[in-house]
Residue frames relative to the residue before (quaternion, step in Angstrom):
aa qw qx qy qz dx dy dz
M 1.0000 0.0000 0.0000 0.0000 0.00 0.00 0.00
N 0.5277 -0.6394 0.4562 0.3235 3.57 -1.11 0.61
K 0.5520 -0.5850 0.4755 0.3562 3.53 -1.24 0.52
V 0.2642 -0.7450 0.5959 0.1416 3.55 -1.08 0.83
P 0.2916 -0.7732 0.5281 0.1956 3.61 -0.48 1.10
L 0.0373 0.7793 -0.6219 0.0677 3.56 -0.94 0.98
T 0.4083 -0.6443 0.5699 0.3056 3.53 -1.17 0.53
V 0.6779 -0.4675 0.3580 0.4401 3.57 -1.26 0.25
A 0.6636 0.5031 -0.3039 0.4628 3.60 0.94 -0.88
G 0.6531 0.5187 -0.3141 0.4535 3.58 0.98 -0.78
A 0.6437 0.5073 -0.3176 0.4769 3.58 1.01 -0.80
E 0.6475 0.5143 -0.3177 0.4639 3.58 0.99 -0.80
K 0.6287 0.5325 -0.3254 0.4641 3.58 1.02 -0.79
L 0.6567 0.4910 -0.3085 0.4821 3.61 0.99 -0.82
R 0.6298 0.5245 -0.3380 0.4627 3.62 1.01 -0.75
Q 0.6526 0.5065 -0.3147 0.4675 3.59 0.98 -0.81
E 0.6362 0.5172 -0.3296 0.4681 3.58 1.00 -0.79
L 0.6468 0.5203 -0.3136 0.4610 3.58 0.95 -0.89
H 0.6395 0.5236 -0.3155 0.4661 3.58 0.95 -0.86
R 0.6637 0.4996 -0.2975 0.4704 3.61 0.92 -0.92
L 0.6486 0.5228 -0.3207 0.4508 3.58 0.93 -0.89
K 0.7279 0.4470 -0.2461 0.4580 3.59 0.91 -0.92
T 0.7796 0.3764 -0.1919 0.4624 3.60 0.93 -0.82
I 0.7681 0.3141 -0.1821 0.5275 3.61 1.12 -0.50
D 0.7518 0.4275 -0.2375 0.4424 3.58 0.58 -1.16
R 0.6704 0.5045 -0.3080 0.4485 3.60 0.86 -0.95
P 0.6908 0.4581 -0.3107 0.4652 3.68 0.76 -0.87
S 0.6593 0.5098 -0.3345 0.4399 3.62 0.96 -0.74
V 0.6600 0.4809 -0.3246 0.4773 3.61 1.00 -0.68
I 0.6002 0.5392 -0.3592 0.4690 3.61 1.09 -0.61
A 0.6470 0.5021 -0.3096 0.4832 3.58 1.01 -0.81
A 0.6463 0.5168 -0.3229 0.4593 3.60 0.99 -0.79
I 0.6323 0.5150 -0.3320 0.4741 3.61 1.04 -0.73
A 0.6476 0.5137 -0.3148 0.4665 3.58 0.94 -0.88
E 0.6451 0.5172 -0.3123 0.4677 3.58 0.97 -0.85
A 0.6756 0.4897 -0.2945 0.4659 3.59 0.90 -0.92
R 0.6282 0.5365 -0.3342 0.4537 3.61 1.05 -0.72
S 0.6463 0.5457 -0.3250 0.4230 3.56 1.04 -0.76
H 0.6085 0.5734 -0.3473 0.4247 3.60 1.26 -0.30
G 0.6513 -0.5630 0.3098 0.4036 3.57 1.23 0.10
D 0.8751 0.0167 0.0081 0.4835 3.56 -1.06 -0.91
L 0.2801 -0.7987 0.5169 0.1280 3.58 -0.53 1.24
S 0.5667 0.6367 -0.3870 0.3517 3.61 1.14 -0.48
E 0.7872 0.2267 -0.1336 0.5578 3.59 1.11 -0.55
N 0.4611 0.6908 -0.4265 0.3583 3.55 1.18 0.59
A 0.2712 -0.8008 0.5161 0.1371 3.58 -0.20 1.30
E 0.6100 0.5525 -0.3558 0.4428 3.60 1.04 -0.70
Y 0.6471 0.5177 -0.3125 0.4644 3.57 0.97 -0.86
D 0.6605 0.5083 -0.3066 0.4598 3.59 0.90 -0.95
A 0.6644 0.5012 -0.3043 0.4635 3.59 0.93 -0.88
A 0.6617 0.5039 -0.3060 0.4633 3.59 0.95 -0.84
K 0.6503 0.5028 -0.3185 0.4721 3.60 0.99 -0.79
E 0.6344 0.5182 -0.3278 0.4707 3.58 1.03 -0.77
R 0.6469 0.5086 -0.3085 0.4773 3.58 0.98 -0.85
Q 0.6273 0.5319 -0.3333 0.4609 3.59 1.01 -0.79
G 0.6451 0.5217 -0.3179 0.4590 3.58 0.97 -0.82
F 0.6416 0.5149 -0.3157 0.4728 3.57 1.01 -0.83
I 0.6711 0.5051 -0.3012 0.4514 3.60 0.86 -0.95
E 0.6765 0.4868 -0.3005 0.4638 3.59 0.87 -0.91
G 0.6342 0.5231 -0.3250 0.4675 3.59 1.06 -0.74
R 0.6645 0.4968 -0.3007 0.4703 3.57 0.97 -0.86
I 0.6077 0.5415 -0.3535 0.4610 3.60 1.04 -0.72
R 0.6674 0.4914 -0.3053 0.4690 3.61 0.88 -0.92
E 0.6493 0.5278 -0.3165 0.4469 3.58 0.99 -0.87
V 0.6864 0.4761 -0.2842 0.4705 3.60 0.85 -0.96
E 0.6430 0.5109 -0.3303 0.4651 3.60 0.96 -0.81
G 0.6403 0.5248 -0.3197 0.4609 3.59 1.02 -0.77
K 0.6626 0.5001 -0.3066 0.4656 3.57 0.94 -0.87
L 0.6743 0.4883 -0.3002 0.4656 3.58 0.93 -0.85
S 0.6687 0.4944 -0.3195 0.4542 3.60 0.97 -0.74
N 0.7319 0.3713 -0.2255 0.5250 3.60 1.17 -0.50
A 0.4146 0.7474 -0.4424 0.2717 3.59 1.27 0.14
Q 0.1571 -0.7019 0.6843 0.1197 3.49 -1.21 0.72
I 0.1553 -0.8320 0.5295 0.0566 3.55 -0.07 1.32
I 0.0884 -0.8035 0.5884 -0.0175 3.52 -0.74 1.18
D 0.2171 -0.7650 0.5965 0.1087 3.55 -0.84 1.04
P 0.3953 -0.7524 0.4711 0.2360 3.61 -0.40 1.19
K 0.6130 0.5735 -0.3509 0.4151 3.61 1.10 -0.67
L 0.7137 0.4529 -0.2498 0.4723 3.58 1.14 -0.60
L 0.4799 0.6828 -0.4298 0.3446 3.58 1.28 -0.03
D 0.0646 -0.7517 0.6548 0.0455 3.51 -1.15 0.72
A 0.1366 0.8297 -0.5209 0.1470 3.56 0.31 1.29
D 0.4546 -0.7286 0.4195 0.2941 3.59 1.27 0.36
G 0.7420 -0.4293 0.2295 0.4609 3.58 0.94 0.88
R 0.5044 0.6405 -0.4233 0.3952 3.57 1.29 0.09
C 0.4796 -0.6425 0.5154 0.3024 3.57 -1.16 0.60
V 0.0982 0.7851 -0.5989 0.1236 3.56 -0.68 1.19
F 0.7126 -0.4024 0.3306 0.4700 3.57 -1.31 0.07
G 0.7848 0.3018 -0.2441 0.4831 3.58 -0.93 0.93
A 0.5521 0.6198 -0.3961 0.3925 3.60 1.20 -0.35
T 0.2946 -0.6950 0.6229 0.2054 3.53 -1.27 0.55
V 0.0978 -0.8248 0.5568 -0.0058 3.54 -0.68 1.13
E 0.2197 -0.7242 0.6356 0.1526 3.52 -1.18 0.68
L 0.0868 -0.8219 0.5627 -0.0170 3.54 -0.72 1.15
E 0.1609 -0.7424 0.6374 0.1295 3.53 -1.26 0.53
D 0.3450 -0.7002 0.5881 0.2117 3.55 -0.89 1.01
L 0.3712 -0.7724 0.4723 0.2061 3.59 -0.47 1.19
D 0.6289 0.5339 -0.3443 0.4483 3.62 1.15 -0.42
T 0.8019 0.2926 -0.1336 0.5035 3.58 0.86 -0.98
G 0.4216 -0.7039 0.4699 0.3256 3.60 1.15 -0.53
D 0.4621 0.6819 -0.4470 0.3489 3.60 1.29 -0.01
T 0.1873 -0.7609 0.6077 0.1294 3.56 -1.12 0.68
V 0.0441 -0.7767 0.6283 0.0007 3.54 -1.11 0.78
T 0.2262 -0.7464 0.6083 0.1472 3.53 -1.27 0.45
Y 0.0023 -0.7978 0.6013 -0.0431 3.56 -0.84 1.03
Q 0.2329 -0.6921 0.6507 0.2082 3.51 -1.32 0.40
I 0.3389 -0.7303 0.5582 0.2003 3.57 -0.94 0.90
V 0.0242 0.8255 -0.5537 0.1066 3.56 -0.48 1.29
G 0.6809 -0.4595 0.3686 0.4352 3.57 -1.33 -0.05
D 0.6921 -0.5013 0.3279 0.4027 3.55 -1.23 0.45
D 0.6845 0.4966 -0.2910 0.4474 3.61 0.99 -0.78
E 0.6904 0.4901 -0.2737 0.4563 3.58 1.16 -0.50
A 0.4936 0.7076 -0.4155 0.2881 3.57 1.19 -0.51
D 0.1748 0.7382 -0.6347 0.1470 3.54 -0.99 0.97
I 0.3341 -0.7895 0.4808 0.1840 3.56 -0.18 1.29
K 0.6053 0.5641 -0.3569 0.4336 3.62 1.11 -0.62
E 0.7080 0.4072 -0.2380 0.5257 3.57 1.18 -0.61
G 0.5213 -0.6563 0.4055 0.3647 3.60 1.27 0.06
K 0.5454 0.5920 -0.4077 0.4311 3.57 1.14 0.61
I 0.0730 -0.8037 0.5904 0.0148 3.58 -0.71 1.10
A 0.5418 -0.6471 0.4431 0.3022 3.54 -1.10 0.77
I 0.5841 -0.5904 0.4449 0.3352 3.52 -1.15 0.75
S 0.6887 0.4787 -0.2779 0.4683 3.60 1.14 -0.58
S 0.4908 0.6677 -0.4376 0.3488 3.62 1.24 -0.08
P 0.6350 -0.5530 0.3732 0.3896 3.60 -1.13 0.54
I 0.6376 0.5257 -0.3347 0.4529 3.61 0.98 -0.78
A 0.6801 0.4874 -0.2964 0.4604 3.59 0.83 -0.98
R 0.6509 0.5188 -0.3239 0.4498 3.59 0.92 -0.86
A 0.6662 0.4963 -0.3051 0.4656 3.60 1.04 -0.75
L 0.7015 0.4928 -0.2639 0.4420 3.60 1.12 -0.65
I 0.5544 0.6397 -0.4011 0.3500 3.60 1.05 -0.70
G 0.8073 0.2518 -0.2237 0.4846 3.53 -0.89 1.06
K 0.5979 0.5687 -0.3633 0.4326 3.60 1.24 -0.21
F 0.3422 -0.7168 0.5754 0.1948 3.55 -1.34 0.44
A 0.6622 -0.4581 0.3908 0.4460 3.57 -1.31 0.23
G 0.7388 0.3556 -0.2958 0.4902 3.55 -0.90 0.99
D 0.5926 0.5617 -0.3648 0.4474 3.59 1.22 -0.39
V 0.2903 -0.7270 0.5942 0.1848 3.55 -1.26 0.51
A 0.1648 -0.7802 0.5995 0.0687 3.54 -0.90 1.02
E 0.2547 -0.7384 0.6030 0.1621 3.55 -1.03 0.82
V 0.0931 -0.8054 0.5853 -0.0072 3.54 -0.73 1.17
Q 0.3459 -0.7173 0.5657 0.2141 3.55 -0.87 0.97
A 0.0248 -0.7981 0.6003 -0.0466 3.56 -0.56 1.24
P 0.6901 -0.4789 0.3280 0.4322 3.61 -1.19 0.29
K 0.7218 0.4068 -0.2402 0.5058 3.61 1.07 -0.65
G 0.7236 -0.3836 0.2382 0.5220 3.59 1.23 0.27
V 0.7138 -0.4380 0.3249 0.4393 3.55 -1.31 -0.12
R 0.1405 -0.7654 0.6246 0.0661 3.56 -0.97 0.97
E 0.2469 -0.7495 0.5940 0.1564 3.55 -1.04 0.79
L 0.0638 -0.7990 0.5977 -0.0196 3.54 -0.73 1.15
E 0.2340 -0.7618 0.5887 0.1358 3.55 -0.81 1.03
L 0.3546 -0.7222 0.5602 0.1969 3.53 -0.91 0.98
I 0.2111 -0.8164 0.5301 0.0892 3.58 -0.28 1.29
D 0.8148 -0.0521 0.0966 0.5692 3.58 0.86 -0.98
V 0.1272 -0.7555 0.6376 0.0808 3.56 -1.18 0.67
R 0.0015 -0.7976 0.6015 -0.0447 3.56 -0.73 1.12
Y 0.2463 -0.7323 0.6152 0.1568 3.54 -1.23 0.56
V 0.0493 0.8407 -0.5302 0.0982 3.56 0.17 1.31
């Protein structure tokens, strides 16, 4: 399997999710199945069916998270020495040359991406256009409304 790039914070978040799934969610769904079984006939027991479906989801998510963590390539942005180049884990400040708006994003792994937190996936069109660029460079990004030009104002490794 391919290595999955994650920041230190992203890996910790996945570890916490795995811990919660194993210590809280899994035991509670097992208890719900036992409770539903105690009600008798399983063929027409909606609670039992729902609990079994939830158990399947939880077990699948546990396997998925364990797989991602076992294949993780954890990168600490603070330890990067990319000489001002935009790389995975970097925090970038961008200016849209058409509108003049400025935004700040951190380039993270696909599982960590959350635009509300200012985190964009390494596989996103913006991140792909920025990788390898330096402050002052202009990146052209194909967006749904056409090509956008983004100037890279600052690159930080936080």
